[in-house]
C-alpha positions in Angstrom: -59.6 13.3 -175.3 -59.1 16.4 -173.1 -55.4 17.4 -173.0 -53.8 17.2 -169.6 -53.2 20.9 -168.4 -49.5 21.1 -167.4 -47.5 23.8 -165.4 -43.7 23.8 -165.7 -41.7 25.4 -162.8 -38.3 26.6 -164.0 -39.7 27.1 -167.6 -37.0 29.5 -168.9 -34.0 27.1 -167.6 -32.3 24.6 -169.9 -34.6 21.6 -168.8 -37.6 23.8 -168.7 -37.3 25.1 -172.2 -37.2 21.4 -173.4 -40.3 20.6 -171.4 -42.1 23.5 -172.9 -41.1 22.6 -176.4 -41.8 18.9 -176.1 -44.9 19.2 -174.1 -46.3 21.8 -176.5 -45.8 19.3 -179.2 -47.7 16.3 -177.5 -51.3 16.4 -178.3 -52.3 14.8 -175.0 -50.7 17.7 -173.2 -51.3 21.5 -172.9 -48.7 23.8 -171.5 -51.0 25.9 -169.5 -48.5 27.7 -167.0 -44.7 28.4 -167.5 -43.4 29.6 -164.2 -40.2 31.3 -163.0 -38.9 33.2 -160.0 -40.2 36.7 -159.1 -37.8 39.1 -160.9 -36.7 36.8 -163.8 -35.7 39.0 -166.7 -38.0 37.2 -169.2 -41.3 37.5 -167.2 -44.2 38.4 -169.3 -42.6 37.0 -172.5 -44.5 34.3 -174.4 -42.9 30.9 -173.1 -43.0 29.4 -176.7 -40.3 31.5 -178.4 -38.2 31.3 -175.2 -38.2 27.5 -175.7 -37.5 27.9 -179.5 -41.0 27.2 -180.5 -43.9 29.3 -182.0 -45.9 31.4 -179.6 -48.1 29.4 -177.2 -50.1 32.3 -175.5 -48.6 31.2 -172.2 -46.5 34.0 -170.7 -43.6 33.4 -168.4 -45.1 34.2 -165.0 -44.1 34.1 -161.2 -47.6 33.2 -160.2 -49.9 30.3 -161.1 -53.2 31.8 -161.8 -55.3 29.2 -163.6 -56.1 25.6 -163.0 -53.7 22.8 -163.9 -53.7 19.0 -163.6 -50.1 18.5 -162.9 -46.9 20.5 -162.2 -43.2 19.5 -163.1 -40.6 21.1 -161.1 -37.2 21.2 -162.9 -35.7 24.4 -161.2 -33.5 25.0 -158.3 -33.7 23.9 -154.7 -35.3 27.1 -153.7 -37.8 26.8 -156.5 -38.5 23.2 -155.7 -39.3 24.1 -152.2 -41.8 26.9 -153.4 -43.3 24.5 -155.9 -43.8 21.8 -153.1 -45.6 24.4 -151.0 -47.8 25.6 -154.0 -48.9 22.1 -155.0 -49.5 20.9 -151.5 -51.7 24.2 -150.9 -53.7 23.9 -154.1 -53.7 20.1 -154.2 -51.8 19.8 -157.6 -50.1 16.6 -158.4 -46.3 17.1 -158.5 -43.4 15.8 -160.4 -40.3 16.7 -158.6 -37.2 16.4 -160.8 -34.9 19.0 -159.2 -31.8 17.5 -157.2 -29.4 18.9 -154.7 -32.1 19.4 -152.2 -31.6 19.7 -148.4 -32.9 17.3 -145.8 -35.6 19.7 -144.9 -36.6 20.1 -148.5 -36.7 16.4 -149.0 -38.7 16.1 -145.9 -41.2 18.6 -147.2 -41.7 16.5 -150.4 -42.4 13.5 -148.1 -44.8 15.5 -146.1 -46.5 16.7 -149.3 -47.0 13.1 -150.6 -49.5 12.6 -147.7 -51.8 15.1 -149.2 -51.1 14.9 -153.0 -49.6 12.4 -155.6 -45.8 13.0 -156.1 -43.6 11.4 -158.4 -40.0 12.0 -157.1 -36.8 10.5 -158.7 -33.2 11.7 -158.9 -33.5 11.0 -162.8 -36.4 11.3 -164.9 -34.6 9.2 -167.8 -36.2 5.9 -168.8 -32.7 4.5 -169.7 -31.4 5.5 -166.2 -34.1 3.9 -164.3 -33.7 0.8 -166.1 -30.1 0.8 -165.5 -31.0 1.2 -161.8 -33.0 -2.0 -162.0 -30.0 -3.8 -163.7 -27.7 -2.6 -161.0 -30.0 -3.9 -158.3 -30.1 -7.4 -160.1 -26.2 -7.2 -160.4 -25.6 -6.2 -156.7 -27.9 -9.0 -155.4 -26.2 -11.7 -157.6 -22.6 -10.5 -156.8 -23.2 -10.0 -153.0 -21.6 -13.3 -152.1 -19.2 -13.7 -155.0 -16.2 -15.7 -153.9 -13.7 -12.9 -154.8 -15.9 -10.1 -153.6 -17.1 -7.3 -155.8 -15.6 -3.8 -155.5 -18.2 -1.1 -156.6 -17.1 2.3 -158.0 -19.5 4.8 -159.6 -18.3 7.3 -162.0 -20.6 10.1 -163.0 -19.9 12.9 -165.7 -21.9 16.1 -166.3 -21.7 19.5 -167.7 -19.6 22.2 -166.3 -22.6 24.2 -165.1 -23.9 21.5 -162.8 -23.7 22.7 -159.1 -24.0 19.6 -157.1 -21.6 16.5 -156.9 -21.9 13.7 -156.9 -25.0 13.9 -158.9 -28.3 12.9 -157.1 -28.6 10.0 -159.7 -25.1 8.8 -158.8 -26.1 8.8 -155.0 -29.3 6.9 -155.9 -27.2 4.1 -157.7 -25.0 4.1 -154.5 -28.2 3.5 -152.3 -29.3 0.7 -154.6 -25.9 -1.0 -154.3 -25.8 -0.5 -150.6 -29.1 -2.1 -150.2 -28.3 -5.0 -152.4 -25.0 -5.7 -151.2 -24.6 -4.5 -147.7 -21.9 -2.1 -148.4 -21.8 0.4 -145.5 -18.8 2.9 -146.4 -18.5 5.7 -149.1 -15.5 7.4 -150.4 -15.6 10.4 -152.6 -12.4 10.4 -154.8 -9.0 9.2 -153.7 -5.6 10.8 -153.2 -2.5 9.9 -151.3 -1.3 6.5 -149.8 -4.7 5.1 -148.6 -3.7 1.4 -148.3 -5.8 -1.5 -149.4 -9.3 -0.8 -150.5 -12.0 -1.7 -148.1 -14.4 -4.4 -149.5 -17.5 -2.7 -148.1 -16.8 0.6 -149.6 -18.6 2.4 -152.5 -16.4 4.8 -154.4 -17.7 7.8 -156.1 -16.1 10.0 -158.8 -17.6 13.1 -160.2 -16.4 14.6 -163.6 -17.6 18.1 -164.8 -16.6 18.6 -168.5 -18.1 20.6 -171.3 -21.8 20.2 -172.1 -22.1 16.5 -171.0 -25.8 16.2 -170.3 -25.2 13.1 -168.1 -23.4 9.7 -167.9 -23.2 7.2 -165.2 -21.1 3.9 -165.0 -21.4 1.5 -162.2 -18.5 -0.9 -162.0 -18.6 -4.1 -160.3 -14.8 -5.2 -160.1 -14.2 -8.9 -159.4 -10.9 -10.9 -159.7 -10.7 -12.2 -163.2 -13.6 -10.2 -164.7 -15.5 -6.9 -164.5 -19.1 -6.1 -164.9 -20.1 -2.5 -165.8 -23.6 -0.8 -166.2 -23.3 2.4 -168.2 -26.1 4.8 -169.2 -25.3 7.9 -171.3 -27.6 10.8 -172.4 -26.8 12.4 -175.6 -29.1 15.3 -175.1 -31.6 16.6 -172.3 -34.7 15.4 -174.2 -34.4 12.0 -172.4 -35.1 13.7 -169.1 -37.8 15.8 -170.4 -39.6 12.8 -172.1 -39.4 11.2 -168.8 -40.8 14.0 -166.7 -43.7 14.2 -169.2 -44.5 10.7 -169.0 -44.4 11.0 -165.1 -46.8 13.9 -165.2 -49.3 11.8 -167.3 -48.9 9.3 -164.5 -49.1 11.4 -161.5 -52.2 13.3 -162.6 -54.2 10.0 -162.3 -53.0 8.7 -159.0 -54.1 9.0 -155.3 -52.0 11.0 -152.8 -48.7 9.1 -152.0 -45.1 9.1 -152.9 -44.1 7.5 -156.3 -41.0 6.8 -158.3 -40.1 6.3 -161.9 -40.3 2.6 -161.4 -44.1 3.2 -160.9 -44.2 5.2 -164.1 -42.4 2.5 -166.1 -44.1 -0.5 -164.3 -40.7 -1.9 -163.3 
């Protein structure tokens, strides 16, 4: 079987390095391109040792020179914008894993999906996406509970994360809103706010140490509480999901797909 030729945008970043390491260890994949922004200090260096593995013969580059079957973007909003344009112009299936995108950057991804297959999700984790399915089930079941269900979303990430709340937390909120009809959002609480509105979704972002990601969705009832919690112990869960998404997207027709499609949920 011919290995899928994979390009990784943001290959020198924390997630990019894990994608290079795990992708190069997968016999069904070939890391064919490792991309970074022009002017990056490590351009020209072999991407393998940068990721902590043996040399791959794939230098870190600011341009994509060869043919690839799919591209994973795990970079920055600016890098994601460039990757979206590159894939659209060259007809390359795209896995978009970067969060914190502007409205215009998000629209560019939707536009790209009219021409190429795109897997776009706020989290590539298998467990997170299963937790989203469970949250939808819980929200629909508790929508008309006699005591009402108060929903709070707590997310924890490492000190280096720049956006808050996380894109994953916001996606959990979208799922709750669609399932339960909640229309208001509150980001943190301070002062004398009065009684909590039933239709409100509360978000709380914690930034601490090297936490790779943790989300808890609380359904608070009178007399009992249901919590859906998912925790990452390292970044490999996101990398494994992105690699699975790349294998999926390379076989698809143009369109916008999510991790539910990848996992068959």
